[in-house]
C-alpha positions as CSV (number, residue, x, y, z in Angstrom):
1,X,-71.4,31.8,51.6
2,X,-70.1,30.0,54.7
3,X,-66.7,28.3,54.1
4,X,-65.3,25.6,56.4
5,X,-62.2,27.2,58.0
6,X,-60.2,24.0,57.8
7,X,-61.0,23.7,54.1
8,X,-60.1,27.3,53.6
9,X,-56.8,27.0,55.3
10,X,-55.9,23.9,53.5
11,X,-56.7,25.4,50.1
12,X,-54.8,28.6,50.9
13,X,-51.7,26.5,51.9
14,X,-52.0,24.5,48.7
15,X,-52.2,27.7,46.6
16,X,-49.1,29.1,48.4
17,X,-47.3,25.8,47.9
18,X,-48.0,25.8,44.2
19,X,-46.7,29.4,44.0
20,X,-43.6,28.3,45.9
21,X,-43.1,25.5,43.4
22,X,-43.2,28.1,40.6
23,X,-40.5,30.1,42.3
24,X,-38.2,27.0,42.5
25,X,-38.5,26.5,38.7
26,X,-36.4,29.7,38.0
27,X,-32.6,29.9,37.9
28,X,-31.0,29.7,41.4
29,X,-27.7,31.4,40.3
30,X,-26.8,34.8,38.9
31,X,-23.4,35.2,37.3
32,X,-22.6,38.8,36.2
33,X,-19.7,37.5,34.0
34,X,-22.1,35.5,31.8
35,X,-25.2,37.6,32.4
36,X,-27.0,34.4,33.4
37,X,-30.5,35.5,34.4
38,X,-31.4,38.6,36.2
39,X,-30.1,39.6,39.6
40,X,-33.2,41.6,40.4
41,X,-35.4,38.6,39.4
42,X,-33.4,36.2,41.6
43,X,-33.6,38.6,44.6
44,X,-37.4,39.1,44.1
45,X,-37.9,35.3,44.0
46,X,-35.8,34.9,47.2
47,X,-37.8,37.6,49.0
48,X,-41.1,36.1,47.9
49,X,-40.0,32.6,48.9
50,X,-39.0,33.8,52.3
51,X,-42.5,35.4,52.8
52,X,-44.5,32.5,51.4
53,X,-42.9,29.5,53.1
54,X,-43.8,30.2,56.7
55,X,-47.3,31.1,55.6
56,X,-47.8,27.7,54.1
57,X,-47.1,26.0,57.4
58,X,-49.1,28.6,59.3
59,X,-52.2,27.8,57.3
60,X,-51.6,24.1,57.7
61,X,-51.2,24.5,61.4
62,X,-54.5,26.5,61.5
63,X,-56.3,23.7,59.7
64,X,-54.8,21.1,61.9
65,X,-56.1,22.9,65.0
66,X,-59.6,23.2,63.7
67,X,-59.7,19.5,62.8
68,X,-58.2,18.4,66.1
69,X,-60.7,20.4,68.0
70,X,-63.4,18.5,66.2
71,X,-61.9,15.2,67.2
72,X,-60.6,14.4,63.7
73,X,-57.6,12.1,63.5
74,X,-54.6,14.3,62.4
75,X,-51.9,11.9,63.4
76,X,-50.7,11.6,59.8
77,X,-50.2,15.3,59.6
78,X,-48.4,15.3,62.9
79,X,-45.9,12.7,61.7
80,X,-45.0,14.8,58.7
81,X,-45.0,18.0,60.8
82,X,-42.5,16.5,63.2
83,X,-40.0,16.1,60.3
84,X,-40.1,19.9,59.6
85,X,-37.0,21.4,61.2
86,X,-37.7,24.2,63.6
87,X,-37.1,27.6,62.1
88,X,-37.0,26.4,58.5
89,X,-37.2,29.2,55.9
90,X,-37.9,29.3,52.1
91,X,-34.3,29.9,51.1
92,X,-31.9,28.0,53.3
93,X,-28.7,29.6,52.0
94,X,-27.6,32.6,49.9
95,X,-24.0,32.7,48.7
96,X,-22.4,35.8,47.2
97,X,-18.9,35.6,45.7
98,X,-17.1,38.7,44.4
99,X,-14.0,38.1,42.4
100,X,-11.5,39.8,40.1
101,X,-11.1,38.7,36.5
102,X,-7.7,40.2,35.8
103,X,-4.3,40.1,37.5
104,X,-4.4,43.9,37.6
105,X,-7.7,44.1,39.4
106,X,-6.4,41.4,41.8
107,X,-3.3,43.4,42.6
108,X,-5.3,46.5,43.2
109,X,-7.8,44.6,45.4
110,X,-10.7,45.3,43.1
111,X,-13.5,43.0,42.2
112,X,-15.5,43.4,39.0
113,X,-17.7,40.3,38.8
114,X,-20.2,38.7,41.2
115,X,-21.9,35.3,41.5
116,X,-25.0,35.0,43.7
117,X,-26.7,31.7,44.3
118,X,-29.7,30.7,46.4
119,X,-30.7,27.3,47.8
120,X,-34.5,27.1,47.8
121,X,-36.0,24.8,50.3
122,X,-37.1,22.0,48.0
123,X,-37.3,19.4,50.7
124,X,-39.4,21.7,52.8
125,X,-41.9,22.0,49.9
126,X,-42.1,18.3,49.6
127,X,-42.8,18.1,53.3
128,X,-45.5,20.8,53.0
129,X,-47.1,18.9,50.1
130,X,-47.1,15.7,52.1
131,X,-48.6,17.5,55.1
132,X,-51.3,19.0,53.0
133,X,-52.2,15.6,51.5
134,X,-52.5,14.2,55.1
135,X,-55.0,16.9,56.1
136,X,-57.0,16.5,52.9
137,X,-57.1,12.7,53.6
138,X,-58.4,13.5,57.0
139,X,-61.5,15.1,55.4
140,X,-62.7,12.5,52.9
141,X,-66.1,14.1,52.8
142,X,-64.7,17.1,50.9
143,X,-64.6,17.0,47.1
144,X,-61.1,18.4,46.8
145,X,-60.9,17.8,43.1
146,X,-64.2,19.6,42.6
147,X,-63.0,22.6,44.6
148,X,-59.8,22.7,42.5
149,X,-61.9,22.6,39.3
150,X,-64.2,25.3,40.6
151,X,-61.3,27.5,41.4
152,X,-59.7,26.9,38.0
153,X,-63.0,27.9,36.4
154,X,-63.1,31.1,38.4
155,X,-59.6,32.0,37.4
156,X,-60.3,31.3,33.7
157,X,-63.5,33.4,33.9
158,X,-61.7,36.3,35.5
159,X,-58.7,36.2,33.2
160,X,-55.0,36.4,34.0
161,X,-54.3,38.1,37.2
162,X,-51.0,39.4,35.9
163,X,-48.3,40.8,38.2
164,X,-49.3,41.0,41.8
165,X,-49.9,44.6,42.8
166,X,-52.6,46.5,44.7
167,X,-54.5,47.5,41.6
168,X,-54.6,44.0,40.2
169,X,-55.5,42.6,43.6
170,X,-58.4,45.0,44.0
171,X,-59.6,44.2,40.4
172,X,-59.5,40.5,41.2
173,X,-61.5,40.9,44.4
174,X,-64.1,43.0,42.6
175,X,-64.5,40.5,39.7
176,X,-64.7,37.4,41.8
177,X,-66.3,38.8,44.9
178,X,-68.5,36.3,46.7
179,X,-67.0,33.2,45.0
180,X,-65.2,30.5,46.9
181,X,-61.9,31.3,45.2
182,X,-62.0,34.9,46.4
183,X,-61.5,33.8,49.9
184,X,-58.5,31.8,49.0
185,X,-57.0,34.2,46.5
186,X,-57.5,37.1,48.9
187,X,-55.0,35.6,51.4
188,X,-52.5,35.2,48.6
189,X,-52.9,38.6,47.0
190,X,-52.6,40.5,50.3
191,X,-50.1,38.2,51.9
192,X,-47.7,41.2,52.3
193,X,-50.2,43.4,54.0
194,X,-50.0,43.5,57.8
195,X,-53.0,41.9,59.5
196,X,-55.2,44.1,61.7
197,X,-53.8,42.4,64.8
198,X,-50.5,44.4,64.9
199,X,-49.3,42.7,68.1
200,X,-49.6,39.3,66.5
201,X,-48.0,40.6,63.3
202,X,-45.1,42.0,65.3
203,X,-44.7,38.7,67.2
204,X,-44.6,36.8,63.9
205,X,-42.1,39.2,62.5
206,X,-39.8,38.7,65.6
207,X,-40.1,35.0,65.2
208,X,-39.2,35.1,61.5
209,X,-36.3,37.4,62.3
210,X,-35.1,35.0,65.0
211,X,-35.3,32.1,62.6
212,X,-33.4,34.0,60.0
213,X,-30.6,35.0,62.4
214,X,-30.4,31.3,63.6
215,X,-30.0,30.1,60.0
216,X,-27.3,32.7,59.4
217,X,-25.5,31.6,62.6
218,X,-25.7,28.0,61.5
219,X,-24.3,28.9,58.1
220,X,-21.4,30.8,59.8
221,X,-20.7,27.7,62.0
222,X,-20.6,25.5,58.9
223,X,-18.4,28.0,56.9
224,X,-16.6,30.2,59.5
225,X,-14.5,31.8,56.7
226,X,-17.5,33.1,54.8
227,X,-17.3,36.9,55.1
228,X,-20.5,37.3,53.1
229,X,-22.5,35.4,55.7
230,X,-20.7,37.3,58.5
231,X,-21.6,40.7,56.9
232,X,-25.2,39.6,56.4
233,X,-25.5,38.5,60.0
234,X,-24.1,41.9,61.2
235,X,-26.4,43.8,58.8
236,X,-29.5,41.9,60.1
237,X,-28.7,42.6,63.7
238,X,-27.3,39.2,64.7
239,X,-24.4,38.6,67.1
240,X,-21.1,38.5,65.3
241,X,-17.7,37.2,66.6
242,X,-15.0,39.7,67.4
243,X,-12.2,40.1,64.7
244,X,-9.9,38.0,66.9
245,X,-12.5,35.3,67.4
246,X,-13.4,35.3,63.8
247,X,-9.8,34.8,62.8
248,X,-9.4,32.0,65.2
249,X,-12.5,30.2,64.0
250,X,-11.5,30.5,60.4
251,X,-7.9,29.4,61.1
252,X,-9.2,26.2,62.8
253,X,-11.5,25.5,59.9
254,X,-8.8,26.3,57.3
255,X,-6.3,24.0,59.1
256,X,-8.7,21.1,59.0
257,X,-9.3,21.6,55.2
258,X,-5.6,22.0,54.5
259,X,-4.9,18.8,56.4
260,X,-7.3,17.0,54.1
261,X,-6.0,18.6,51.0
262,X,-2.4,17.7,52.0
263,X,-3.4,14.1,51.7
264,X,-5.1,14.5,48.4
265,X,-3.6,17.7,46.9
266,X,-5.4,17.2,43.5
267,X,-8.9,17.1,44.9
268,X,-10.7,19.9,43.1
269,X,-13.5,20.3,45.7
270,X,-11.1,20.6,48.6
271,X,-8.8,22.9,46.5
272,X,-11.8,25.3,46.0
273,X,-12.8,25.2,49.7
274,X,-9.3,25.9,50.8
275,X,-8.6,28.8,48.5
276,X,-12.0,30.4,49.2
277,X,-11.5,30.0,52.9
278,X,-8.0,31.5,52.8
279,X,-9.5,34.7,51.3
280,X,-10.5,35.5,54.9
281,X,-6.9,36.5,55.5
282,X,-6.5,38.4,52.3
283,X,-6.4,37.9,48.5
284,X,-2.6,37.5,48.5
285,X,-2.8,34.6,50.9
286,X,-5.5,33.0,48.7
287,X,-3.2,33.4,45.7
288,X,-0.2,31.9,47.6
289,X,-2.3,29.0,48.9
290,X,-3.6,28.2,45.5
291,X,-0.1,28.2,44.0
292,X,1.2,26.0,46.8
293,X,-1.4,23.3,46.3
294,X,-1.1,23.5,42.5
295,X,2.6,22.7,43.0
296,X,1.8,19.9,45.4
297,X,-0.7,18.5,42.9
298,X,1.8,18.7,40.1
299,X,4.4,16.9,42.2
300,X,1.9,14.2,43.2
301,X,1.0,13.5,39.6
302,X,4.7,12.9,38.8
303,X,5.1,10.6,41.8
304,X,5.0,6.8,41.3
305,X,1.5,6.5,42.6
306,X,0.2,9.6,40.8
307,X,-2.3,12.2,42.1
308,X,-5.9,12.2,42.6
309,X,-7.6,13.6,39.5
């Protein structure tokens, strides 16, 4: 059965976007102190989101090229595409905070709890859905609702696919071989398998790695005292500042935050930012800084004008 390549790419992108939306519905934070969710589960969702997100736009771009070559008006898609930041990824930020829960562990420099949180690219998903809709609108002759119903019927007939693994993927291909949905499901089920064109695959991998490094560098610029981001950047092969340069960047950033907190010493958001940033220079400095601003806040509250709650 011959399948229009533009239709195929759009449907694959839609299927991947639906899967990405499912990933966003899970918890975005793991806190070992409260056993909130599963760390392994969160990390698996992060990894899958990072793989799926660029594939969504890759298939949309493929469809756009096919339609543009036919002379179809794709200006609506282009307008949405232009709003997608270059190098966007599925998870825009991952924060890991290790902390001590007792004074003894603090004194010994030990950490016994961890909080890991991820920022999934919700806005990117919205842009992808809008871009998909623009391409579908550019092909009014296609019964998109009918295709979706046919695919749903195929899924229902084949039964639940269950967890994605090579055995279930092969079983699905055997059961639904020859059907329209197989073409779409195949791309999703084997999304982690390198394509035959190894050079192209290597190029895409390099591009994805470059985007990842650029995102980490941006995070470090925004939060120069975040050692977790610095370590991740180093582990992933990105350029890291020298210890002296790192200290200087953090000191400048910390001075700015402290200047703001000096004016409103009871601001809880600034207090947290200052104490966390000061950890760059050691736990003892973080403790001293926290105590200093607690005293300033207490003094401000007793002053005639009071403190900021």
